[in-house]
N, C-alpha and C positions, 0 to 999 in steps of 0.2 A: 513193448518196452517203454518205460517211462524214464524221464530224466528228472532228478530231484531239483536241480536248479537250472532251468533252460537259459541259454545265453542270448537267444533271439526270440522275438515274438513275430510269427507270420500272421499277417492279416490278409484275408482274401475277400474281395467284394466281386461277386460274380452274378451275371444274369443267368438264372436257371428257372425253368418251369414258369415263365411269365412273372417272375419277381426277382428282386435283388436280394441275394443271400449274403450274409456277413459271417465269416469264419474266423476263429482265433485258433492257431495251431491245429488246423484241420478239423475242428469241432464247430458245427453250426451253432451260432449264438443268437441270430436274428434273421428276419426276412422282412423286406419292405416292398411296397408297390412303387416307390420313387427312389431313384438313384441318390438324390440329395440327402434323403434320410439315412440310406445305407452309408454314405460317406461321413455323415455326422456321427454315426455309431462307430465307424472306423477311427474317427478323431478321438472319441472317448477311450477306445482300446489303446490308441497310441499314447494317450495321457497316462493310462495305467502302466504301460510298458516303461515310460519315462520315470514314473514314481517308483517302479521296482528296480530301476537301474539296468534294464535289459535293452539291447538293440531291437529295432523294429523295422520290418519292411512290409510293403504293401503290394499285393498282386491284384490286378483288376482284369476281369474277363468281361469284355463289352458284349453288347447284344449281337454283334456280327461274328462273335467267336474269337476275336483277337485278344491275346493276352499281353499285358504290359506290366512291367515292374517299376514302382515309383517309390520315392522316399515316403515314409509315413507322414500322414497329414499332421499339421500342427494342431495341438489341442486348442479348444476355444479360448481358454484362459491365456495361453501364450500368444495367440493370434491377436488378442486384445491388448497385449503389452503387459500381461500380469505374470 
């Protein structure tokens, strides 16, 4: 089932198979060796959500298996005051 105009964007950053995987709405979009790079990609996706006018939320699965839900990270442009 697909939704023509989704109301939310789900971003997942999860430790899987010795790498950080980034997903948007349950579809893998990238994988990184370092968490900081995965979070940076999540910021880019959050900026896309903001540009599309959709709400965004972030789920993170840590290396120890714990899940946490957090607000979407601020985009690099907004964090710099732009």
